All heavy atoms as TSV, in Angstrom:
chain	resi	resn	atom	element	x	y	z
A	1	MET	N	N	25.327	8.595	32.310
A	1	MET	CA	C	25.162	8.953	30.934
A	1	MET	C	C	23.722	8.941	30.694
A	1	MET	O	O	23.208	9.960	30.044
A	1	MET	CB	C	25.866	7.979	29.998
A	1	MET	CG	C	25.638	8.270	28.625
A	1	MET	SD	S	26.364	6.923	27.702
A	1	MET	CE	C	27.322	7.867	26.534
A	2	MET	N	N	22.898	7.991	31.148
A	2	MET	CA	C	21.410	7.979	30.909
A	2	MET	C	C	20.900	9.194	31.614
A	2	MET	O	O	19.850	9.729	31.123
A	2	MET	CB	C	20.788	6.668	31.400
A	2	MET	CG	C	21.283	5.487	30.466
A	2	MET	SD	S	20.693	3.907	31.111
A	2	MET	CE	C	18.920	4.065	31.026
A	3	TYR	N	N	21.277	9.585	32.835
A	3	TYR	CA	C	20.749	10.739	33.494
A	3	TYR	C	C	20.916	11.993	32.654
A	3	TYR	O	O	20.017	12.800	32.584
A	3	TYR	CB	C	21.401	10.833	34.762
A	3	TYR	CG	C	20.896	12.021	35.618
A	3	TYR	CD1	C	19.718	11.935	36.335
A	3	TYR	CD2	C	21.657	13.249	35.670
A	3	TYR	CE1	C	19.258	13.061	37.079
A	3	TYR	CE2	C	21.142	14.288	36.456
A	3	TYR	CZ	C	19.965	14.150	37.128
A	3	TYR	OH	O	19.509	15.264	37.882
A	4	GLY	N	N	22.124	12.132	32.133
A	4	GLY	CA	C	22.428	13.278	31.210
A	4	GLY	C	C	21.532	13.333	30.019
A	4	GLY	O	O	21.042	14.397	29.568
A	5	LEU	N	N	21.336	12.148	29.402
A	5	LEU	CA	C	20.514	12.178	28.203
A	5	LEU	C	C	19.058	12.420	28.548
A	5	LEU	O	O	18.355	13.078	27.740
A	5	LEU	CB	C	20.596	10.815	27.503
A	5	LEU	CG	C	21.901	10.482	26.902
A	5	LEU	CD1	C	21.990	9.045	26.379
A	5	LEU	CD2	C	22.118	11.386	25.621
A	6	ALA	N	N	18.576	11.876	29.667
A	6	ALA	CA	C	17.214	12.108	30.032
A	6	ALA	C	C	16.959	13.616	30.282
A	6	ALA	O	O	15.801	14.090	30.043
A	6	ALA	CB	C	16.869	11.398	31.310
A	7	GLY	N	N	17.962	14.347	30.783
A	7	GLY	CA	C	17.731	15.763	31.057
A	7	GLY	C	C	18.095	16.653	29.958
A	7	GLY	O	O	18.061	17.876	30.097
A	8	ALA	N	N	18.509	16.133	28.815
A	8	ALA	CA	C	18.955	16.890	27.688
A	8	ALA	C	C	17.770	17.707	27.043
A	8	ALA	O	O	16.627	17.101	27.043
A	8	ALA	CB	C	19.595	16.010	26.562
A	9	LEU	N	N	17.978	18.816	26.499
A	9	LEU	CA	C	16.979	19.585	25.796
A	9	LEU	C	C	16.942	19.191	24.362
A	9	LEU	O	O	17.936	18.804	23.826
A	9	LEU	CB	C	17.371	21.114	25.953
A	9	LEU	CG	C	17.330	21.658	27.403
A	9	LEU	CD1	C	17.781	23.104	27.300
A	9	LEU	CD2	C	16.042	21.528	27.972
A	10	ASN	N	N	15.780	19.269	23.853
A	10	ASN	CA	C	15.569	18.901	22.439
A	10	ASN	C	C	15.729	20.186	21.574
A	10	ASN	O	O	14.729	20.688	21.078
A	10	ASN	CB	C	14.220	18.228	22.179
A	10	ASN	CG	C	14.037	17.642	20.744
A	10	ASN	OD1	O	14.932	17.587	20.107
A	10	ASN	ND2	N	12.815	17.433	20.438
A	11	GLY	N	N	16.901	20.705	21.399
A	11	GLY	CA	C	17.167	21.910	20.672
A	11	GLY	C	C	18.495	21.769	19.956
A	11	GLY	O	O	19.273	20.996	20.272
A	12	CYS	N	N	18.564	22.626	18.987
A	12	CYS	CA	C	19.842	22.695	18.175
A	12	CYS	C	C	20.344	24.042	18.140
A	12	CYS	O	O	19.713	24.920	17.585
A	12	CYS	CB	C	19.545	21.987	16.796
A	12	CYS	SG	S	21.063	21.917	15.845
A	13	TRP	N	N	21.526	24.237	18.582
A	13	TRP	CA	C	22.235	25.596	18.522
A	13	TRP	C	C	23.313	25.631	17.445
A	13	TRP	O	O	23.777	26.714	17.167
A	13	TRP	CB	C	22.738	25.962	19.859
A	13	TRP	CG	C	21.731	26.126	20.927
A	13	TRP	CD1	C	21.063	27.303	21.111
A	13	TRP	CD2	C	21.232	25.091	21.823
A	13	TRP	NE1	N	20.142	27.107	22.152
A	13	TRP	CE2	C	20.168	25.738	22.578
A	13	TRP	CE3	C	21.476	23.849	22.072
A	13	TRP	CZ2	C	19.530	25.094	23.564
A	13	TRP	CZ3	C	20.824	23.133	23.107
A	13	TRP	CH2	C	19.787	23.787	23.741
A	14	TYR	N	N	23.677	24.560	16.878
A	14	TYR	CA	C	24.768	24.598	15.961
A	14	TYR	C	C	24.249	23.606	14.779
A	14	TYR	O	O	23.525	22.751	14.822
A	14	TYR	CB	C	26.053	23.815	16.461
A	14	TYR	CG	C	26.584	24.522	17.621
A	14	TYR	CD1	C	26.393	23.958	18.821
A	14	TYR	CD2	C	27.552	25.499	17.552
A	14	TYR	CE1	C	27.021	24.455	20.038
A	14	TYR	CE2	C	28.102	26.063	18.639
A	14	TYR	CZ	C	27.778	25.582	19.899
A	14	TYR	OH	O	28.408	26.104	21.038
A	15	SER	N	N	24.872	23.896	13.546
A	15	SER	CA	C	24.690	22.972	12.448
A	15	SER	C	C	25.587	21.715	12.913
A	15	SER	O	O	26.444	21.828	13.675
A	15	SER	CB	C	25.249	23.561	11.191
A	15	SER	OG	O	26.578	23.732	11.134
A	16	PHE	N	N	25.292	20.594	12.216
A	16	PHE	CA	C	26.005	19.488	12.499
A	16	PHE	C	C	27.559	19.655	12.185
A	16	PHE	O	O	28.391	19.208	12.885
A	16	PHE	CB	C	25.484	18.192	11.769
A	16	PHE	CG	C	26.033	16.941	12.079
A	16	PHE	CD1	C	25.981	16.343	13.352
A	16	PHE	CD2	C	26.733	16.184	11.187
A	16	PHE	CE1	C	26.518	15.193	13.774
A	16	PHE	CE2	C	27.280	14.926	11.507
A	16	PHE	CZ	C	27.110	14.455	12.769
A	17	ASP	N	N	27.792	20.224	11.156
A	17	ASP	CA	C	29.216	20.529	10.638
A	17	ASP	C	C	29.963	21.359	11.749
A	17	ASP	O	O	31.104	21.161	12.066
A	17	ASP	CB	C	29.160	21.206	9.228
A	17	ASP	CG	C	30.579	21.367	8.711
A	17	ASP	OD1	O	31.504	20.429	8.897
A	17	ASP	OD2	O	30.850	22.552	8.168
A	18	THR	N	N	29.273	22.520	12.192
A	18	THR	CA	C	29.892	23.300	13.130
A	18	THR	C	C	30.126	22.581	14.405
A	18	THR	O	O	31.136	22.771	15.028
A	18	THR	CB	C	28.889	24.540	13.425
A	18	THR	OG1	O	28.740	25.252	12.216
A	18	THR	CG2	C	29.499	25.473	14.399
A	19	LEU	N	N	29.226	21.767	14.867
A	19	LEU	CA	C	29.407	20.985	16.059
A	19	LEU	C	C	30.629	20.066	16.040
A	19	LEU	O	O	31.434	20.033	16.906
A	19	LEU	CB	C	28.115	20.171	16.308
A	19	LEU	CG	C	28.186	19.300	17.577
A	19	LEU	CD1	C	28.261	20.102	18.930
A	19	LEU	CD2	C	27.084	18.333	17.594
A	20	VAL	N	N	30.852	19.449	14.869
A	20	VAL	CA	C	31.925	18.569	14.730
A	20	VAL	C	C	33.217	19.339	14.630
A	20	VAL	O	O	34.247	18.899	15.273
A	20	VAL	CB	C	31.761	17.640	13.557
A	20	VAL	CG1	C	33.017	16.883	13.149
A	20	VAL	CG2	C	30.683	16.733	13.641
A	21	ARG	N	N	33.234	20.432	13.876
A	21	ARG	CA	C	34.455	21.334	13.903
A	21	ARG	C	C	34.829	21.816	15.253
A	21	ARG	O	O	36.018	21.892	15.562
A	21	ARG	CB	C	34.178	22.429	12.852
A	21	ARG	CG	C	34.451	21.997	11.390
A	21	ARG	CD	C	34.457	23.089	10.423
A	21	ARG	NE	N	33.154	23.591	10.110
A	21	ARG	CZ	C	32.727	24.818	10.324
A	21	ARG	NH1	N	33.499	25.744	10.769
A	21	ARG	NH2	N	31.442	25.093	10.093
A	22	THR	N	N	33.789	22.221	16.015
A	22	THR	CA	C	33.999	22.676	17.392
A	22	THR	C	C	34.667	21.606	18.251
A	22	THR	O	O	35.662	21.833	19.074
A	22	THR	CB	C	32.824	23.272	18.028
A	22	THR	OG1	O	32.261	24.278	17.176
A	22	THR	CG2	C	33.040	23.735	19.443
A	23	ALA	N	N	34.072	20.468	18.148
A	23	ALA	CA	C	34.607	19.230	18.940
A	23	ALA	C	C	36.044	18.903	18.553
A	23	ALA	O	O	36.941	18.702	19.437
A	23	ALA	CB	C	33.794	18.069	18.674
A	24	LEU	N	N	36.422	19.021	17.363
A	24	LEU	CA	C	37.741	18.786	16.772
A	24	LEU	C	C	38.731	19.828	17.317
A	24	LEU	O	O	39.824	19.611	17.777
A	24	LEU	CB	C	37.849	18.602	15.366
A	24	LEU	CG	C	37.309	17.317	14.742
A	24	LEU	CD1	C	37.247	17.325	13.298
A	24	LEU	CD2	C	38.188	16.107	15.219
A	25	LYS	N	N	38.313	21.114	17.273
A	25	LYS	CA	C	39.088	22.239	17.697
A	25	LYS	C	C	39.364	22.126	19.207
A	25	LYS	O	O	40.510	22.480	19.640
A	25	LYS	CB	C	38.361	23.517	17.428
A	25	LYS	CG	C	39.219	24.821	17.624
A	25	LYS	CD	C	38.589	25.984	17.124
A	25	LYS	CE	C	37.759	26.604	18.337
A	25	LYS	NZ	N	37.155	27.935	17.914
A	26	ASN	N	N	38.446	21.698	20.053
A	26	ASN	CA	C	38.649	21.616	21.463
A	26	ASN	C	C	39.077	20.220	21.896
A	26	ASN	O	O	38.976	19.925	23.097
A	26	ASN	CB	C	37.360	22.057	22.126
A	26	ASN	CG	C	36.990	23.456	21.832
A	26	ASN	OD1	O	37.861	24.366	21.692
A	26	ASN	ND2	N	35.712	23.765	21.590
A	27	ARG	N	N	39.452	19.331	21.040
A	27	ARG	CA	C	39.687	17.950	21.393
A	27	ARG	C	C	40.919	17.842	22.269
A	27	ARG	O	O	41.962	18.411	22.083
A	27	ARG	CB	C	39.903	17.187	20.082
A	27	ARG	CG	C	40.154	15.790	20.282
A	27	ARG	CD	C	40.214	15.061	18.888
A	27	ARG	NE	N	40.567	13.674	19.091
A	27	ARG	CZ	C	41.731	13.238	18.787
A	27	ARG	NH1	N	42.554	14.065	18.228
A	27	ARG	NH2	N	41.947	12.056	18.985
A	28	GLY	N	N	40.808	16.952	23.287
A	28	GLY	CA	C	41.959	16.609	24.113
A	28	GLY	C	C	42.517	15.305	23.711
A	28	GLY	O	O	42.098	14.662	22.734
A	29	VAL	N	N	43.455	14.866	24.372
A	29	VAL	CA	C	44.160	13.607	24.203
A	29	VAL	C	C	43.290	12.424	24.650
A	29	VAL	O	O	42.597	12.516	25.595
A	29	VAL	CB	C	45.493	13.516	24.956
A	29	VAL	CG1	C	46.237	12.102	24.838
A	29	VAL	CG2	C	46.409	14.685	24.549
A	30	ASN	N	N	43.213	11.393	23.852
A	30	ASN	CA	C	42.388	10.139	24.094
A	30	ASN	C	C	40.855	10.479	24.275
A	30	ASN	O	O	40.279	9.816	25.075
A	30	ASN	CB	C	42.937	9.457	25.315
A	30	ASN	CG	C	44.196	8.716	25.015
A	30	ASN	OD1	O	44.438	8.256	23.837
A	30	ASN	ND2	N	45.090	8.663	25.943
A	31	GLU	N	N	40.283	11.407	23.618
A	31	GLU	CA	C	38.898	11.597	23.701
A	31	GLU	C	C	38.247	10.817	22.596
A	31	GLU	O	O	38.783	10.690	21.467
A	31	GLU	CB	C	38.576	13.142	23.470
A	31	GLU	CG	C	38.917	13.985	24.741
A	31	GLU	CD	C	38.403	15.300	24.595
A	31	GLU	OE1	O	37.905	15.779	23.476
A	31	GLU	OE2	O	38.447	16.095	25.578
A	32	HIS	N	N	37.146	10.271	22.962
A	32	HIS	CA	C	36.350	9.479	22.048
A	32	HIS	C	C	35.002	10.095	21.988
A	32	HIS	O	O	34.575	10.866	22.958
A	32	HIS	CB	C	36.268	8.052	22.471
A	32	HIS	CG	C	37.570	7.342	22.411
A	32	HIS	ND1	N	38.122	6.847	21.344
A	32	HIS	CD2	C	38.514	7.209	23.477
A	32	HIS	CE1	C	39.298	6.330	21.646
A	32	HIS	NE2	N	39.552	6.601	22.859
A	33	TYR	N	N	34.207	9.822	20.976
A	33	TYR	CA	C	32.898	10.509	20.734
A	33	TYR	C	C	31.727	9.566	20.668
A	33	TYR	O	O	31.921	8.516	20.023
A	33	TYR	CB	C	32.970	11.312	19.465
A	33	TYR	CG	C	33.960	12.484	19.564
A	33	TYR	CD1	C	35.305	12.327	19.211
A	33	TYR	CD2	C	33.724	13.622	20.219
A	33	TYR	CE1	C	36.240	13.348	19.303
A	33	TYR	CE2	C	34.641	14.722	20.447
A	33	TYR	CZ	C	35.846	14.480	19.965
A	33	TYR	OH	O	36.811	15.485	20.109
A	34	LEU	N	N	30.726	9.816	21.319
A	34	LEU	CA	C	29.433	9.038	21.170
A	34	LEU	C	C	28.422	10.033	20.603
A	34	LEU	O	O	28.166	11.181	21.198
A	34	LEU	CB	C	29.026	8.506	22.544
A	34	LEU	CG	C	27.680	7.898	22.632
A	34	LEU	CD1	C	27.550	6.693	21.764
A	34	LEU	CD2	C	27.268	7.640	23.988
A	35	LEU	N	N	27.888	9.706	19.479
A	35	LEU	CA	C	26.840	10.661	18.830
A	35	LEU	C	C	25.540	9.981	19.045
A	35	LEU	O	O	25.249	8.810	18.567
A	35	LEU	CB	C	27.324	10.889	17.396
A	35	LEU	CG	C	26.188	11.645	16.600
A	35	LEU	CD1	C	26.190	13.148	16.978
A	35	LEU	CD2	C	26.519	11.509	15.114
A	36	VAL	N	N	24.556	10.742	19.520
A	36	VAL	CA	C	23.234	10.447	19.572
A	36	VAL	C	C	22.441	11.294	18.646
A	36	VAL	O	O	22.430	12.521	18.785
A	36	VAL	CB	C	22.553	10.527	21.000
A	36	VAL	CG1	C	21.137	10.071	21.035
A	36	VAL	CG2	C	23.411	9.632	22.054
A	37	THR	N	N	21.833	10.672	17.559
A	37	THR	CA	C	21.292	11.542	16.608
A	37	THR	C	C	20.018	10.913	15.890
A	37	THR	O	O	19.639	9.838	16.172
A	37	THR	CB	C	22.297	11.713	15.405
A	37	THR	OG1	O	21.769	12.611	14.444
A	37	THR	CG2	C	22.665	10.405	14.768
A	38	VAL	N	N	19.289	11.864	15.237
A	38	VAL	CA	C	18.263	11.352	14.388
A	38	VAL	C	C	18.798	10.802	13.098
A	38	VAL	O	O	20.069	10.913	12.996
A	38	VAL	CB	C	17.252	12.559	14.010
A	38	VAL	CG1	C	16.669	13.118	15.313
A	38	VAL	CG2	C	17.971	13.595	13.264
A	39	PRO	N	N	18.155	10.001	12.286
A	39	PRO	CA	C	18.665	9.571	11.057
A	39	PRO	C	C	19.356	10.666	10.311
A	39	PRO	O	O	18.855	11.851	10.243
A	39	PRO	CB	C	17.454	8.947	10.335
A	39	PRO	CG	C	16.562	8.630	11.418
A	39	PRO	CD	C	16.678	9.705	12.482
A	40	THR	N	N	20.420	10.434	9.722
A	40	THR	CA	C	21.316	11.432	9.072
A	40	THR	C	C	21.196	11.247	7.561
A	40	THR	O	O	20.800	10.172	7.064
A	40	THR	CB	C	22.784	11.366	9.564
A	40	THR	OG1	O	23.198	9.956	9.229
A	40	THR	CG2	C	22.806	11.643	10.976
A	41	ASP	N	N	21.691	12.274	6.840
A	41	ASP	CA	C	21.740	12.256	5.415
A	41	ASP	C	C	23.217	11.909	4.867
A	41	ASP	O	O	24.174	11.715	5.759
A	41	ASP	CB	C	21.240	13.529	4.853
A	41	ASP	CG	C	22.026	14.734	5.351
A	41	ASP	OD1	O	23.068	14.568	5.936
A	41	ASP	OD2	O	21.609	15.972	5.099
A	42	ASP	N	N	23.477	11.970	3.635
A	42	ASP	CA	C	24.793	11.683	3.143
A	42	ASP	C	C	25.828	12.671	3.511
A	42	ASP	O	O	26.979	12.351	3.804
A	42	ASP	CB	C	24.685	11.629	1.572
A	42	ASP	CG	C	24.025	10.419	1.072
A	42	ASP	OD1	O	23.792	9.393	1.772
A	42	ASP	OD2	O	23.421	10.511	-0.041
A	43	LYS	N	N	25.401	13.990	3.728
A	43	LYS	CA	C	26.412	15.015	4.091
A	43	LYS	C	C	26.850	14.716	5.585
A	43	LYS	O	O	28.042	14.819	5.833
A	43	LYS	CB	C	25.679	16.356	4.092
A	43	LYS	CG	C	26.631	17.463	4.397
A	43	LYS	CD	C	25.839	18.884	4.293
A	43	LYS	CE	C	26.821	20.021	4.847
A	43	LYS	NZ	N	26.106	21.253	4.885
A	44	ALA	N	N	25.948	14.289	6.397
A	44	ALA	CA	C	26.347	13.975	7.807
A	44	ALA	C	C	27.218	12.785	7.814
A	44	ALA	O	O	28.137	12.739	8.613
A	44	ALA	CB	C	25.135	13.727	8.656
A	45	THR	N	N	27.029	11.797	6.936
A	45	THR	CA	C	27.861	10.606	6.863
A	45	THR	C	C	29.274	11.007	6.519
A	45	THR	O	O	30.233	10.502	7.098
A	45	THR	CB	C	27.263	9.688	5.884
A	45	THR	OG1	O	25.925	9.293	6.278
A	45	THR	CG2	C	28.115	8.361	5.839
A	46	VAL	N	N	29.381	11.894	5.600
A	46	VAL	CA	C	30.807	12.435	5.211
A	46	VAL	C	C	31.488	13.154	6.333
A	46	VAL	O	O	32.587	12.894	6.649
A	46	VAL	CB	C	30.712	13.329	3.917
A	46	VAL	CG1	C	32.074	14.051	3.671
A	46	VAL	CG2	C	30.250	12.560	2.730
A	47	ILE	N	N	30.702	13.876	7.086
A	47	ILE	CA	C	31.196	14.712	8.282
A	47	ILE	C	C	31.664	13.676	9.291
A	47	ILE	O	O	32.740	13.842	9.937
A	47	ILE	CB	C	30.168	15.698	8.846
A	47	ILE	CG1	C	29.930	16.763	7.751
A	47	ILE	CG2	C	30.662	16.246	10.089
A	47	ILE	CD1	C	28.801	17.650	8.085
A	48	LEU	N	N	30.894	12.583	9.570
A	48	LEU	CA	C	31.174	11.581	10.531
A	48	LEU	C	C	32.467	10.837	10.210
A	48	LEU	O	O	33.354	10.495	11.027
A	48	LEU	CB	C	30.081	10.610	10.766
A	48	LEU	CG	C	28.925	11.202	11.539
A	48	LEU	CD1	C	27.766	10.181	11.578
A	48	LEU	CD2	C	29.281	11.531	12.910
A	49	LYS	N	N	32.582	10.533	8.812
A	49	LYS	CA	C	33.851	9.862	8.400
A	49	LYS	C	C	35.070	10.665	8.609
A	49	LYS	O	O	36.131	10.228	9.006
A	49	LYS	CB	C	33.607	9.442	6.971
A	49	LYS	CG	C	32.784	8.240	6.711
A	49	LYS	CD	C	32.612	7.861	5.319
A	49	LYS	CE	C	31.705	6.715	5.187
A	49	LYS	NZ	N	31.499	6.266	3.763
A	50	ASN	N	N	34.857	11.975	8.459
A	50	ASN	CA	C	35.978	12.955	8.618
A	50	ASN	C	C	36.375	12.971	10.096
A	50	ASN	O	O	37.511	13.061	10.386
A	50	ASN	CB	C	35.618	14.264	8.072
A	50	ASN	CG	C	36.793	15.297	8.082
A	50	ASN	OD1	O	37.903	14.948	7.840
A	50	ASN	ND2	N	36.437	16.541	8.467
A	51	LEU	N	N	35.409	13.059	10.981
A	51	LEU	CA	C	35.595	13.043	12.377
A	51	LEU	C	C	36.367	11.823	12.823
A	51	LEU	O	O	37.340	11.889	13.508
A	51	LEU	CB	C	34.316	13.175	13.167
A	51	LEU	CG	C	34.394	13.180	14.697
A	51	LEU	CD1	C	35.208	14.282	15.256
A	51	LEU	CD2	C	33.045	13.073	15.270
A	52	SER	N	N	35.987	10.713	12.326
A	52	SER	CA	C	36.713	9.405	12.707
A	52	SER	C	C	38.143	9.374	12.187
A	52	SER	O	O	39.016	9.066	12.863
A	52	SER	CB	C	35.924	8.223	12.081
A	52	SER	OG	O	36.531	7.030	12.379
A	53	LYS	N	N	38.206	9.901	10.927
A	53	LYS	CA	C	39.561	9.976	10.287
A	53	LYS	C	C	40.534	10.896	11.073
A	53	LYS	O	O	41.717	10.606	11.399
A	53	LYS	CB	C	39.421	10.421	8.867
A	53	LYS	CG	C	40.757	10.510	8.092
A	53	LYS	CD	C	40.479	10.987	6.678
A	53	LYS	CE	C	41.786	11.156	5.956
A	53	LYS	NZ	N	41.605	11.694	4.529
A	54	GLN	N	N	40.032	12.047	11.445
A	54	GLN	CA	C	40.840	13.039	12.199
A	54	GLN	C	C	41.183	12.581	13.632
A	54	GLN	O	O	42.228	12.950	14.147
A	54	GLN	CB	C	40.157	14.391	12.134
A	54	GLN	CG	C	40.211	15.014	10.727
A	54	GLN	CD	C	39.925	16.478	10.786
A	54	GLN	OE1	O	40.123	17.162	11.763
A	54	GLN	NE2	N	39.287	16.938	9.724
A	55	THR	N	N	40.337	11.842	14.245
A	55	THR	CA	C	40.497	11.412	15.625
A	55	THR	C	C	41.405	10.169	15.656
A	55	THR	O	O	41.928	9.755	16.661
A	55	THR	CB	C	39.306	11.236	16.357
A	55	THR	OG1	O	38.462	10.265	15.797
A	55	THR	CG2	C	38.455	12.517	16.495
A	56	GLY	N	N	41.223	9.342	14.612
A	56	GLY	CA	C	41.907	8.027	14.607
A	56	GLY	C	C	41.115	7.029	15.418
A	56	GLY	O	O	41.747	5.957	15.765
A	57	ALA	N	N	39.963	7.275	15.731
A	57	ALA	CA	C	39.128	6.376	16.491
A	57	ALA	C	C	37.822	6.082	15.958
A	57	ALA	O	O	37.256	6.890	15.238
A	57	ALA	CB	C	38.954	7.065	17.900
A	58	ALA	N	N	37.274	4.858	16.265
A	58	ALA	CA	C	35.921	4.534	15.758
A	58	ALA	C	C	34.886	5.441	16.673
A	58	ALA	O	O	35.084	5.679	17.730
A	58	ALA	CB	C	35.611	3.188	16.028
A	59	LEU	N	N	33.848	5.843	15.932
A	59	LEU	CA	C	32.753	6.655	16.632
A	59	LEU	C	C	31.703	5.682	17.109
A	59	LEU	O	O	31.432	4.702	16.498
A	59	LEU	CB	C	32.128	7.550	15.657
A	59	LEU	CG	C	33.179	8.581	14.970
A	59	LEU	CD1	C	32.329	9.398	13.978
A	59	LEU	CD2	C	33.698	9.492	16.020
A	60	GLY	N	N	31.188	6.057	18.255
A	60	GLY	CA	C	29.939	5.355	18.696
A	60	GLY	C	C	28.763	6.124	18.198
A	60	GLY	O	O	28.664	7.406	18.601
A	61	VAL	N	N	27.871	5.561	17.474
A	61	VAL	CA	C	26.780	6.410	16.908
A	61	VAL	C	C	25.495	5.611	17.257
A	61	VAL	O	O	25.357	4.368	16.890
A	61	VAL	CB	C	26.953	6.487	15.420
A	61	VAL	CG1	C	25.698	7.303	14.791
A	61	VAL	CG2	C	28.181	7.226	15.002
A	62	LEU	N	N	24.545	6.387	17.956
A	62	LEU	CA	C	23.262	5.708	18.157
A	62	LEU	C	C	22.294	6.594	17.386
A	62	LEU	O	O	22.187	7.789	17.519
A	62	LEU	CB	C	22.959	5.866	19.665
A	62	LEU	CG	C	23.894	5.209	20.644
A	62	LEU	CD1	C	23.582	5.502	22.118
A	62	LEU	CD2	C	23.866	3.739	20.413
A	63	VAL	N	N	21.479	5.900	16.519
A	63	VAL	CA	C	20.536	6.637	15.639
A	63	VAL	C	C	19.196	6.226	16.132
A	63	VAL	O	O	18.746	5.096	16.245
A	63	VAL	CB	C	20.779	6.180	14.204
A	63	VAL	CG1	C	19.752	6.886	13.315
A	63	VAL	CG2	C	22.185	6.456	13.797
A	64	GLY	N	N	18.424	7.341	16.503
A	64	GLY	CA	C	17.020	7.220	16.819
A	64	GLY	C	C	16.173	6.936	15.670
A	64	GLY	O	O	16.541	7.049	14.553
A	65	LYS	N	N	14.996	6.447	15.998
A	65	LYS	CA	C	13.973	6.176	14.922
A	65	LYS	C	C	13.094	7.443	14.681
A	65	LYS	O	O	12.897	8.225	15.534
A	65	LYS	CB	C	13.126	5.005	15.271
A	65	LYS	CG	C	13.869	3.710	15.301
A	65	LYS	CD	C	12.947	2.587	15.578
A	65	LYS	CE	C	13.645	1.261	15.597
A	65	LYS	NZ	N	12.809	0.093	15.923
A	66	GLU	N	N	12.629	7.539	13.502
A	66	GLU	CA	C	11.623	8.543	13.216
A	66	GLU	C	C	10.377	8.363	14.134
A	66	GLU	O	O	10.106	7.200	14.536
A	66	GLU	CB	C	11.135	8.499	11.800
A	66	GLU	CG	C	12.195	8.848	10.799
A	66	GLU	CD	C	12.603	10.337	10.819
A	66	GLU	OE1	O	11.764	11.179	11.186
A	66	GLU	OE2	O	13.627	10.607	10.295
A	67	GLU	N	N	9.720	9.347	14.652
A	67	GLU	CA	C	8.565	9.322	15.578
A	67	GLU	C	C	7.513	8.361	15.136
A	67	GLU	O	O	7.040	7.656	15.831
A	67	GLU	CB	C	8.024	10.735	15.722
A	67	GLU	CG	C	7.034	10.756	16.818
A	67	GLU	CD	C	6.510	12.132	17.110
A	67	GLU	OE1	O	7.256	13.052	16.928
A	67	GLU	OE2	O	5.433	12.290	17.660
A	68	ASN	N	N	7.285	8.285	13.737
A	68	ASN	CA	C	6.221	7.397	13.313
A	68	ASN	C	C	6.660	5.909	13.216
A	68	ASN	O	O	5.889	5.000	13.130
A	68	ASN	CB	C	5.635	7.780	11.926
A	68	ASN	CG	C	6.792	7.846	10.911
A	68	ASN	OD1	O	7.944	7.576	11.218
A	68	ASN	ND2	N	6.433	8.208	9.702
A	69	ASP	N	N	7.956	5.727	13.555
A	69	ASP	CA	C	8.567	4.326	13.547
A	69	ASP	C	C	8.511	3.723	15.011
A	69	ASP	O	O	8.812	2.561	15.147
A	69	ASP	CB	C	9.909	4.253	13.022
A	69	ASP	CG	C	10.009	4.584	11.579
A	69	ASP	OD1	O	8.978	4.446	10.818
A	69	ASP	OD2	O	11.154	4.880	11.081
A	70	VAL	N	N	8.224	4.459	16.041
A	70	VAL	CA	C	8.341	4.176	17.363
A	70	VAL	C	C	7.162	3.269	17.807
A	70	VAL	O	O	6.072	3.415	17.386
A	70	VAL	CB	C	8.402	5.365	18.337
A	70	VAL	CG1	C	8.472	4.871	19.787
A	70	VAL	CG2	C	9.674	6.066	18.018
């Protein structure tokens, strides 16, 4: 997992809402989600609660710090 994160690109091809909807549409049985994100706003919090509600599973969320907080 750490290897994959280290090689990840710092780019965004989807809105957060679109990413979650795509994940739900392509969801398989017993899939769980780990989200690595920058600090989120209230809209993202609602989207995350919806994801958790629709999957019936708790989400793993890792929130990074702002660059000036590092």
